[in-house]
LOLO-217380 format. One line per 8 residues: their letters; for each residue z, x, y of N, C-alpha, C. Coordinates in steps of 0.001 Angstrom, whole numbers, plus 500000, padded with zeros to 6 digits. Layout:
LOLO-217380
A	Z,X,Y,Z,X,Y,Z,X,Y; ...
END
This chain:
LOLO-217380
XXXXXXXX	481813,566423,503313,482307,565510,504349,481848,564087,504061; 480612,563961,503606,480055,562633,503348,480796,561958,502212; 481124,562761,501160,481761,562184,499969,483140,561592,500273; 484030,562336,501010,485334,561747,501356,485214,560470,502184; 484249,560482,503118,484041,559281,503937,483629,558110,503060; 482721,558380,502108,482261,557322,501197,483425,556806,500350; 484282,557756,499903,485449,557349,499110,486388,556481,499938; 486566,556861,501219,487436,556088,502111,486888,554689,502326
XXXXXXXX	485577,554625,502603,484924,553323,502812,485031,552472,501561; 484807,553119,500398,484883,552402,499123,486301,551857,498904; 487303,552711,499235,488709,552293,499085,489050,551118,499972; 488587,551176,501223,488819,550065,502158,488158,548800,501642; 486915,548959,501128,486173,547816,500593,486933,547166,499426; 487475,548024,498527,488225,547513,497378,489464,546770,497842; 490150,547323,498837,491361,546669,499362,491039,545327,500007; 489955,545327,500777,489526,544079,501429,489139,543049,500386
XXXXXXXX	488408,543507,499363,487954,542610,498301,489148,542023,497556; 490138,542895,497279,491340,542444,496569,492108,541431,497404; 492232,541744,498694,492941,540826,499600,492223,539486,499675; 490886,539558,499784,490091,538331,499853,490221,537525,498566; 490215,538242,497425,490341,537563,496130,491692,536853,496020; 492763,537575,496457,494104,536975,496411,494172,535766,497336; 493602,535938,498552,493600,534836,499513,492840,533627,498960; 491693,533909,498331,490877,532834,497752,491630,532121,496638
XXXXXXXX	492337,532924,495809,493092,532341,494706,494217,531459,495231; 494921,531958,496241,496015,531175,496834,495484,529891,497464; 494354,530006,498159,493741,528826,498786,493345,527805,497732; 492782,528309,496618,492367,527430,495518,493564,526706,494920; 494641,527480,494697,495849,526883,494108,496456,525839,495047; 496518,526171,496341,497067,525227,497333,496226,523963,497396; 494893,524135,497347,493997,522979,497388,494210,522096,496162; 494327,522740,494996,494539,521972,493764,495857,521218,493778
XXXXXXXX	496905,521873,494300,498211,521214,494396,498109,520013,495324; 497426,520193,496473,497269,519109,497436,496516,517928,496828; 495407,518221,496133,494598,517141,495555,495278,516510,494341; 496145,517255,493678,496881,516699,492543,497896,515659,493020; 498499,515925,494160,499559,515072,494667,499081,514006,495663; 497973,514278,496348,497519,513394,497433,496073,512955,497205; 495819,511653,497348,494446,511130,497322,494239,510283,498572; 493226,510615,499353,492915,509848,500561,492150,508583,500194
XXXXXXXX	492322,507540,500979,491642,506273,500699,490140,506463,500531; 489562,507331,501346,488101,507531,501303,487623,508075,499958; 488528,508676,499206,488164,509286,497927,488528,508426,496724; 489085,507243,496969,489558,506393,495876,488610,505238,495594; 488603,504796,494340,487906,503570,493951,488842,502764,493061; 488423,501562,492699,489249,500684,491868,489481,501296,490485; 488681,502277,490103,488854,502939,488809,490068,503872,488788; 490669,504084,489959,491783,505025,490057,493154,504376,489881
XXXXXXXX	493194,503149,489373,494477,502465,489144,495455,503316,488328; 495014,504007,487266,495973,504797,486478,496685,505897,487272; 496059,506379,488352,496675,507477,489111,497319,507037,490422; 496837,505923,491022,497402,505505,492314,497826,504042,492354; 497730,503326,491237,498157,501934,491208,497150,500976,491815; 497392,499693,491610,496460,498658,492043,496267,498561,493544; 497372,498579,494304,497272,498439,495764,496446,499568,496369; 496789,500809,496014,496120,501955,496611,494666,502075,496168
XXXXXXXX	494411,501781,494902,493028,501845,494401,492156,500827,495127; 492702,499634,495361,491954,498590,496058,491715,498963,497521; 492727,499547,498165,492559,499987,499552,491470,501045,499641; 491478,501976,498691,490448,502999,498677,489061,502425,498454; 488972,501486,497530,487702,500818,497235,487127,500167,498492; 487984,499445,499231,487522,498768,500448,487214,499754,501560; 488078,500757,501722,487881,501726,502789,486571,502488,502588; 486299,502855,501337,485113,503649,501038,483827,502833,501047
XXXXXXXX	483899,501555,500662,482666,500799,500429,482430,499612,501363; 483470,499135,502055,483293,497941,502886,483429,498200,504388; 484073,499304,504776,484189,499576,506211,482811,499846,506826; 481892,500358,506016,480531,500606,506512,479798,499300,506817; 480331,498189,506279,479732,496869,506520,480434,496116,507646; 481321,496819,508343,481961,496222,509517,483400,495782,509323; 483901,495820,508106,485281,495428,507865,486217,496568,508269; 487349,496239,508866,488282,497268,509318,489466,497391,508347
XXXXXXXX	489693,498613,507866,490823,498933,507003,491492,500174,507581; 492789,500130,507910,493462,501317,508453,493438,502473,507459; 493292,503666,507972,493217,504848,507127,494579,505201,506526; 494545,505983,505455,495790,506420,504843,495535,507205,503576; 496613,507467,502848,496517,508248,501620,497541,507748,500611; 497375,508174,499374,498282,507783,498311,498963,509011,497723; 500252,508893,497458,500955,509869,496642,500655,509484,495196; 500011,510364,494466,499556,510019,493131,500717,509905,492139
XXXXXXXX	500392,509419,490952,501396,509312,489889,501965,510681,489532; 501202,511762,489796,501707,513111,489528,502941,513425,490364; 503005,512883,491585,504199,513069,492410,505401,512437,491718; 505193,511237,491176,506270,510532,490477,506742,511317,489254; 505778,511725,488392,506162,512447,487173,506812,513781,487500; 506303,514446,488526,506878,515706,488976,508317,515495,489459; 508519,514412,490208,509841,514067,490744,510821,513790,489604; 510374,513015,488617,511220,512680,487470,511584,513943,486684
XXXXXXXX	510572,514799,486452,510799,516024,485682,511678,517006,486445; 511375,517208,487716,512107,518173,488553,513597,517864,488591; 513924,516575,488580,515327,516157,488686,515926,515711,487349; 515151,515937,486264,515616,515593,484900,516097,514135,484812; 515308,513244,485443,515721,511838,485533,515344,511016,484305; 514361,511476,483545,513879,510714,482397,515016,510361,481439; 515734,511368,480972,516833,511152,480025,517982,510380,480677; 518273,510701,481933,519380,510031,482636,519104,508538,482785
XXXXXXXX	517835,508180,483070,517470,506771,483211,517578,506058,481858; 517048,506712,480806,517115,506110,479473,518555,505905,479014; 519400,506906,479269,520809,506805,478881,521512,505678,479636; 521167,505522,480913,521782,504478,481742,521365,503085,481279; 520137,502968,480767,519603,501672,480335,520028,501273,478917; 520606,502216,478187,521016,501921,476806,522030,500782,476767; 521761,499830,475878,522700,498725,475700,522691,497695,476821; 521664,497739,477685,521591,496784,478799,521457,495354,478289
XXXXXXXX	522270,494484,478827,522157,493052,478551,521474,492416,479756; 520175,492199,479643,519400,491706,480794,519822,490317,481245; 520484,489575,480358,520936,488225,480712,522255,488244,481471; 522903,489404,481467,524159,489570,482195,523828,490089,483585; 523880,489224,484574,523472,489562,485947,524291,490732,486492; 525595,490730,486220,526462,491804,486719,526081,493135,486083; 525863,493132,484778,525479,494343,484052,524155,494887,484572; 523207,493993,484797,521893,494370,485326,522017,495007,486707
XXXXXXXX	522864,494428,487564,523060,494939,488927,523706,496326,488910; 524677,496530,488030,525371,497821,487937,524411,498910,487458; 523656,498609,486402,522709,499575,485837,521606,499910,486850; 521030,498873,487463,519980,499089,488456,520477,499912,489626; 521692,499614,490080,522283,500343,491206,522480,501818,490894; 522915,502125,489682,523127,503518,489275,521821,504300,489269; 520776,503677,488732,519474,504362,488654,518904,504598,490044; 518965,503587,490905,518434,503745,492265,519199,504821,493032
XXXXXXXX	520491,504896,492816,521323,505895,493504,520934,507310,493074; 520735,507513,491778,520378,508858,491311,519000,509276,491817; 518099,508297,491985,516764,508602,492523,516854,508996,493992; 517618,508256,494773,517738,508532,496206,518456,509847,496477; 519299,510279,495554,520020,511537,495724,519203,512744,495267; 518088,512491,494580,517229,513574,494087,516276,514043,495192; 515535,515139,494904,514622,515686,495895,513238,515913,495294; 512226,515817,496139,510880,516176,495712,510819,517692,495497
XXXXXXXX	509918,518133,494616,509709,519570,494461,509143,520129,495768; 509254,521437,495956,508758,522055,497186,507260,521826,497353; 506508,521936,496240,505053,521744,496309,504700,520313,496702; 505395,519330,496086,505121,517928,496392,505485,517618,497844; 506621,518121,498284,507065,517876,499661,506074,518461,500662; 505603,519674,500395,504619,520303,501287,503333,519492,501353; 502908,518987,500190,501669,518206,500134,501804,516902,500926; 502946,516230,500794,503181,514969,501506,503213,515197,503013
XXXXXXXX	503945,516215,503426,504066,516528,504860,502714,516921,505439; 501945,517719,504697,500621,518150,505170,499685,516946,505328; 499746,516011,504385,498899,514817,504467,499298,513950,505667; 500590,513826,505912,501062,513045,507064,500566,513673,508372; 500640,514983,508460,500155,515683,509655,498649,515472,509837; 497922,515454,508719,496479,515229,508771,496162,513815,509250; 496970,512833,508819,496780,511450,509258,497078,511329,510753; 498110,512032,511217,498422,512050,512656,497249,512620,513443
XXXXXXXX	496662,513692,512913,495521,514336,513563,494331,513390,513596; 494083,512710,512473,492975,511759,512382,493143,510635,513403; 494376,510160,513562,494657,509033,514456,494881,509455,515900; 494901,510774,516122,495114,511344,517459,496445,510908,518050; 497478,510874,517186,498827,510515,517607,499815,511455,516926; 500912,511753,517610,501959,512555,516981,502997,511613,516383; 503557,511996,515241,504541,511152,514555,504074,509701,514456; 502909,509524,513909,502322,508193,513787,503229,507280,512953
XXXXXXXX	503275,506009,513310,504055,505037,512536,503188,504546,511375; 503775,504538,510190,503027,504176,508985,503762,503107,508176; 502988,502413,507345,503546,501517,506334,503582,502307,505033; 504712,502257,504352,504872,502982,503086,505059,501940,501995; 504079,501863,501099,504051,500779,500113,504111,501323,498686; 504839,500619,497839,504897,500955,496421,503665,500406,495720; 503176,501147,494731,501998,500718,493982,502135,501201,492539; 502701,500353,491678,502920,500732,490279,501598,500848,489550
XXXXXXXX	501494,501805,488649,500224,502045,487969,499869,500957,486965; 500809,500048,486675,500497,498894,485818,500370,497631,486651; 500427,497791,487976,500455,496649,488877,499105,495963,489002; 499160,494648,489200,497977,493842,489493,496959,493825,488351; 497400,494134,487131,496549,493968,485971,496712,492550,485446; 495672,491953,484846,495731,490564,484409,496887,490257,483466; 497271,491234,482616,498317,490953,481628,499678,491501,482045; 499769,492084,483228,501047,492667,483650,501141,492710,485161
XXXXXXXX	501344,491566,485771,501389,491511,487233,502757,491932,487744; 502806,493128,488335,504034,493628,488917,504066,493367,490425; 503100,492603,490921,502955,492411,492366,504238,491900,492987; 504620,492520,494093,505779,492060,494850,507107,492511,494299; 507114,493265,493188,508376,493683,492612,508867,495012,493171; 507984,495751,493804,508405,496975,494461,508367,496769,495974; 508924,497745,496707,509185,497532,498129,508110,498097,499053; 508141,497604,500300,507308,498110,501378,508215,498435,502561
XXXXXXXX	507972,499569,503206,508760,499973,504372,507815,500140,505559; 508155,499460,506661,507281,499417,507830,507876,500212,508990; 507007,500626,509908,507413,501405,511082,508174,502659,510662; 507583,503404,509752,508170,504671,509303,507552,505785,510137; 508398,506580,510787,507907,507633,511683,508497,508993,511294; 507657,510012,511302,508128,511377,511086,508203,511763,509615; 508207,513061,509391,508177,513602,508030,509425,513225,507238; 510595,513340,507858,511858,513062,507176,511930,511613,506715
XXXXXXXX	511558,510694,507598,511598,509268,507246,510555,508920,506189; 509405,509604,506248,508366,509367,505250,508845,509785,503860; 509463,510950,503764,509977,511426,502475,511052,510493,501937; 511939,510021,502823,512998,509102,502399,512415,507771,501940; 511470,507227,502703,510850,505951,502340,510071,506062,501033; 509474,507221,500803,508750,507443,499546,509715,507408,498367; 510882,508013,498539,511902,507968,497477,512420,506542,497275; 512549,505809,498362,512983,504406,498259,511967,503593,497469
XXXXXXXX	510683,503897,497667,509639,503214,496893,509782,503519,495403; 510026,504788,495089,510224,505174,493692,511444,504457,493119; 512510,504409,493903,513728,503724,493455,513485,502244,493219; 512564,501665,493971,512301,500226,493845,511604,499869,492543; 511130,500882,491804,510600,500635,490468,511724,500170,489534; 512966,500389,489996,514128,500018,489192,515023,499012,489912; 514394,498087,490631,515166,496953,491155,515615,496110,489962; 516637,495298,490166,517142,494450,489075,516019,493581,488521
XXXXXXXX	515218,493030,489441,514134,492137,489041,513079,492870,488219; 512715,494088,488666,511686,494857,487965,512160,495287,486575; 513420,495676,486471,513981,496060,485171,513950,494867,484222; 514390,493712,484723,514416,492497,483908,513010,492102,483477; 512051,492221,484394,510655,491873,484103,510110,492725,482962; 510334,494048,483057,509827,494945,482007,510515,494689,480673; 511802,494333,480728,512519,493985,479498,511860,492770,478841; 511541,491757,479658,510916,490527,479140,509539,490805,478538
XXXXXXXX	508776,491706,479204,507409,491997,478772,507345,493057,477672; 508474,493714,477429,508505,494735,476394,507906,496065,476814; 507902,496340,478128,507371,497604,478623,508448,498679,478600; 508029,499901,478268,508921,501052,478314,509181,501382,479785; 510440,501405,480187,510801,501629,481594,510325,502979,482121; 510260,503969,481253,509887,505312,481709,508417,505650,481439; 507647,504657,480991,506224,504894,480712,505334,504465,481871; 505913,503765,482842,505153,503265,483992,505458,504140,485203
XXXXXXXX	504416,504708,485799,504595,505547,486981,504427,504719,488248; 504802,505308,489370,504660,504618,490643,503977,505528,491646; 502965,504998,492292,502292,505688,493384,502816,505105,494696; 502698,505876,495759,503146,505419,497076,501966,505476,498030; 501704,504363,498722,500638,504316,499710,501186,504544,501106; 500529,505382,501870,500935,505658,503255,499753,505284,504149; 499935,504258,504970,498829,503700,505755,499237,503540,507210; 498316,503903,508102,498592,503736,509531,498951,502286,509822
XXXXXXXX	500022,502088,510581,500466,500735,510902,499510,500055,511869; 499317,498768,511645,498646,497894,512603,499759,497246,513417; 499653,497276,514750,500750,496764,515585,500753,495233,515630; 500875,494653,514440,500935,493192,514366,502296,492666,514801; 503265,493561,514991,504547,493122,515572,504321,492581,516978; 503218,493037,517601,502846,492550,518925,501669,491574,518839; 501261,491269,517615,500137,490363,517407,500462,489337,516340; 499588,489211,515364,499785,488240,514281,499393,488874,512947
XXXXXXXX	499764,488211,511868,499410,488709,510541,499581,487585,509534; 499176,487854,508311,499336,486822,507299,498605,487148,506014; 498326,486103,505264,497641,486255,503972,496402,485371,503948; 495491,485733,503056,494244,484982,502915,493894,484924,501431; 493548,483739,500963,493123,483549,499582,491691,483033,499584; 490897,483503,498658,489502,483044,498624,489341,481865,497671; 490373,481035,497623,490351,479741,496929,491514,478918,497460; 491572,477662,497061,492698,476811,497419,493815,477044,496405
XXXXXXXX	494941,477532,496861,496033,477884,495941,496696,476668,495311; 496480,475490,495874,497072,474273,495309,496253,473741,494127; 494947,473668,494315,494082,473051,493301,493283,474057,492468; 493139,475278,492993,492292,476258,492328,490830,476146,492734; 490502,475222,493652,489122,475035,494115,488625,476309,494802; 487476,476808,494340,486972,478106,494797,485975,478013,495950; 485796,476822,496501,484802,476650,497558,485325,476882,498959; 486605,477276,499085,487184,477456,500422,487914,478793,500528
XXXXXXXX	488148,479198,501773,489042,480314,502080,490269,479716,502741; 491446,480116,502287,492709,479641,502861,493372,480800,503604; 493709,480571,504873,494366,481599,505686,495714,481080,506187; 496761,481849,505980,498081,481578,506552,498357,482630,507616; 498846,482185,508776,499006,483095,509903,500291,482815,510671; 500959,483901,511113,502160,483766,511947,502264,484993,512844; 503205,484967,513760,503397,486088,514670,504206,487197,513999; 503949,488444,514437,504742,489563,513953,504201,490183,512677
XXXXXXXX	504976,491088,512122,504601,491798,510903,504493,490848,509724; 503635,491205,508781,503250,490261,507734,504266,489967,506650; 505343,490744,506567,506295,490557,505477,506900,489154,505451; 507088,488548,506616,507705,487213,506657,506780,486150,506073; 505487,486307,506259,504535,485351,505672,504444,485585,504166; 504331,486859,503774,504215,487202,502354,505415,486696,501566; 506598,486845,502147,507831,486467,501437,508281,485040,501715; 507460,484270,502459,507754,482857,502689,508942,482585,503592
XXXXXXXX	509230,483487,504532,510388,483321,505407,510057,482548,506684; 508772,482275,506907,508370,481443,508037,507371,480405,507545; 507247,479326,508301,506202,478333,508019,505002,478686,508899; 503932,479221,508310,502807,479720,509107,501807,478629,509476; 500906,478970,510383,499731,478131,510615,498841,478240,509382; 498089,477167,509114,497240,477155,507923,495825,476716,508283; 494848,477444,507752,493447,477150,508039,492645,477136,506736; 491769,476140,506610,490825,476100,505492,489414,476250,506041
XXXXXXXX	488632,477125,505414,487249,477351,505827,486336,477124,504619; 485273,476319,504824,484330,475985,503747,483343,477138,503575; 483317,477737,502389,482518,478945,502158,481015,478728,502343; 480477,477661,501780,479029,477442,501864,478579,477303,503310; 479359,476587,504093,479031,476440,505512,479082,477776,506222; 480093,478566,505898,480258,479888,506498,479060,480780,506176; 478626,480751,504922,477501,481581,504489,476191,481168,505159; 476127,479901,505567,474913,479393,506223,475000,479447,507743
XXXXXXXX	476008,480158,508229,476106,480389,509669,476836,479329,510465; 477490,478373,509779,478214,477314,510486,479669,477691,510734; 480229,477154,511803,481658,477353,512093,482432,476326,511275; 482587,476630,509999,483021,475615,509038,484526,475596,508762; 485321,475544,509837,486770,475337,509660,486962,473854,509387; 487441,473533,508204,487528,472118,507819,488937,471550,507942; 489936,472431,508156,491308,471942,508275,492165,472962,509016; 493037,472455,509925,493986,473308,510649,495345,472609,510659
XXXXXXXX	496391,473367,510350,497738,472787,510387,498677,473753,511100; 499349,473262,512124,500233,474095,512934,501562,474309,512220; 501955,475574,512084,503250,475905,511486,504326,476035,512554; 505571,476075,512128,506669,476163,513098,506814,477572,513673; 506641,478596,512862,506634,479998,513309,507826,480317,514212; 509019,479973,513800,510196,480075,514671,510694,481497,514884; 510478,482367,513899,510926,483762,514018,509789,484704,513628; 509952,485971,513977,508954,486976,513613,509646,488312,513352
XXXXXXXX	508985,489160,512588,509480,490492,512278,508774,491492,513189; 509566,492296,513917,508995,493239,514881,509605,494628,514678; 509104,495606,515419,509649,496962,515360,511087,496987,515894; 511934,497738,515212,513244,498064,515748,513219,499532,516152; 514360,500054,516593,514416,501487,516920,514058,502306,515683; 514554,501854,514539,514173,502406,513239,513864,501217,512344; 512723,501243,511676,512386,500130,510802,512030,498871,511577; 512546,497736,511128,512167,496444,511708,513390,495583,512016
XXXXXXXX	513154,494528,512796,514211,493574,513124,513594,492199,513335; 514415,491168,513302,513937,489793,513510,514093,489392,514967; 513109,488624,515440,513139,488100,516808,512729,486644,516801; 513224,485882,517763,512785,484493,517907,511424,484457,518581; 510616,483492,518174,509309,483288,518796,509472,482305,519952; 508874,482632,521094,508968,481739,522246,508438,480344,521887; 509078,479325,522413,508711,477947,522106,507250,477670,522444; 506785,478241,523537,505387,478024,523954,504414,478605,522927
XXXXXXXX	504804,479714,522283,503949,480322,521259,504001,479537,519953; 505158,478940,519684,505288,478134,518463,504335,476944,518489; 504061,476428,519682,503285,475196,519822,501777,475408,519835; 501342,476669,519745,499902,476943,519707,499558,477725,518444; 498286,477678,518056,497856,478405,516868,497893,479916,517120; 498268,480655,516107,498411,482107,516225,497080,482841,516052; 496023,482128,515692,494680,482693,515598,493693,481791,516320; 492683,482378,516926,491599,481586,517501,490637,481201,516380
XXXXXXXX	489784,480221,516650,488789,479819,515649,487875,480992,515277; 487496,481788,516261,486615,482934,515996,487290,483947,515079; 488590,484134,515269,489329,485074,514412,489452,484532,512990; 489638,483225,512875,489697,482592,511553,488381,482799,510821; 487277,482599,511523,485952,482760,510914,485677,484215,510542; 486116,485153,511405,485912,486574,511106,486669,486984,509846; 487915,486561,509744,488708,486869,508558,488075,486250,507308; 487600,485023,507450,486982,484335,506313,485742,485071,505821
XXXXXXXX	484939,485564,506752,483750,486335,506372,484149,487583,505592; 485197,488245,506057,485680,489425,505332,486226,489039,503958; 486912,487892,503899,487442,487420,502625,486334,487193,501611; 485257,486554,502054,484098,486309,501184,483449,487633,500785; 483372,488569,501734,482798,489886,501464,483605,490609,500369; 484926,490538,500473,485791,491186,499484,485646,490503,498127; 485628,489165,498129,485473,488422,496873,484145,488758,496196; 483081,488809,496958,481760,489118,496386,481712,490551,495855
XXXXXXXX	482421,491440,496521,482448,492833,496071,483166,492954,494724; 484277,492249,494587,485055,492337,493350,484575,491363,492273; 483927,490284,492706,483380,489335,491746,484346,488281,491258; 485477,488106,491949,486434,487062,491579,487358,486764,492767; 488092,485641,492723,488978,485277,493838,490005,486363,494144; 490320,486498,495436,491204,487574,495883,492381,487055,496704; 493455,487797,496651,494682,487588,497414,494748,488745,498416; 494632,488432,499707,494405,489458,500735,495475,489384,501825
XXXXXXXX	495921,490540,502300,496816,490593,503455,496039,491170,504642; 496235,490573,505805,495514,490999,506994,496496,491118,508162; 496061,491775,509233,496917,491925,510416,496051,492053,511664; 496566,491529,512769,495897,491672,514068,496755,492563,514962; 496164,493628,515463,496865,494572,516331,497010,493977,517732; 498253,493863,518197,498499,493274,519508,498118,494178,520661; 497885,495466,520385,497510,496403,521437,496012,496418,521686; 495227,496463,520600,493767,496529,520789,493047,495224,520451
XXXXXXXX	493797,494227,519950,493210,492919,519662,492322,492874,518430; 492291,493956,517638,491417,494034,516477,492085,493486,515208; 491256,492908,514340,491724,492434,513042,491519,493526,511993; 492420,493570,511007,492341,494570,509944,492728,493945,508606; 492146,494461,507539,492566,494124,506183,493508,495248,505735; 494729,494901,505321,495703,495935,504973,496037,495970,503481; 495535,494984,502742,495784,494982,501303,494935,493896,500646; 494542,494115,499407,493815,493078,498665,494012,493310,497174
XXXXXXXX	494235,492229,496464,494370,492318,495005,493770,491062,494391; 493537,491128,493107,492988,489968,492407,493978,488820,492458; 493474,487613,492701,494326,486424,492657,494491,486072,491179; 495721,486088,490696,495945,486007,489248,496627,484724,488788; 496858,483765,489694,497578,482553,489305,496646,481337,489289; 496260,480881,490477,495469,479648,490575,494017,479843,490117; 493522,481068,490174,492123,481307,489789,491896,481065,488302; 492965,480973,487527,492820,480725,486100,492628,479241,485786
XXXXX	492832,478382,486794,492627,476963,486617,491132,476668,486494; 490742,475890,485548,489334,475555,485371,488904,474684,486551; 487869,475114,487240,487393,474415,488412,486442,473278,487980; 486909,472069,488119,486082,470928,487733,485574,470145,488939; 485835,470676,490113,485414,469966,491327,483956,470262,491611
END
């Protein structure tokens, strides 16, 4: 009687062990797939440019190392370059893109537009693999959970793996999509980011630089939106962009989402802050210039829309002196961390009144000027 019972117990144990082993293996594989396709900002550093591009690597660097010092960076994650390569392979796009680009005359604007349009269309009509799609959706759900919101609105940004390097600045050549809500819209916006690697301008740029069009991957950054559509936003440089003088912080500010300031579609308020004075505890705003700020970019039902700025708001500065000084301190903190002048995007949430850094990259134009001042 004892022996059959022992055999039964042993059999149950073997079955349980086998089930546990299979479950463990499946969990391991799922975890590896998730980590292959998704990298959270907290796990990224500037060394991760080859896998997540310049924008995402910089966001991770700041999120992991500067938020502990009081700087605010919205949370998010990156779709790694593996998502891009998987997408290209899954849809057999590599050969199709190369064939479409054969014989391209980059000086022929019409030819460039036709070729670029064909490539973007084939990308938008393609689909992510099941594993990649599951990983993206799972990460979005995790971000919603982290933010304690359902269907959180996110910014979806392109980040080319050759972007923001000193010898190959791809900055601004790929797209950003704002107020993206839900899994379906996130997947579509991610594909749009991939397609933007083949804008007419980006294709022409790579032709000029001699880069292989299919050798550069694209990562996608997904970051919780700052409600600057109800507040203000802009850019900040840790030098004077006109002269290259490195002793000041320059801040441009306007109402609404930051794309209008970045793309020069509004005349923003302008502030100069003297770094040495700031470091010594002085309120060292040395110059203020009021911009017209006639329009702003705000949330639409889907995506964004343009709105007029009230005349009363146009006539006042979009940032207080204290906010200018706070941003400047963060700008200096970022510059000291990286060790060179920086080009930074910031936003103020109109709901909670908080300032945030939403992007930072090396300043690659004026910083090369020899500072003789």
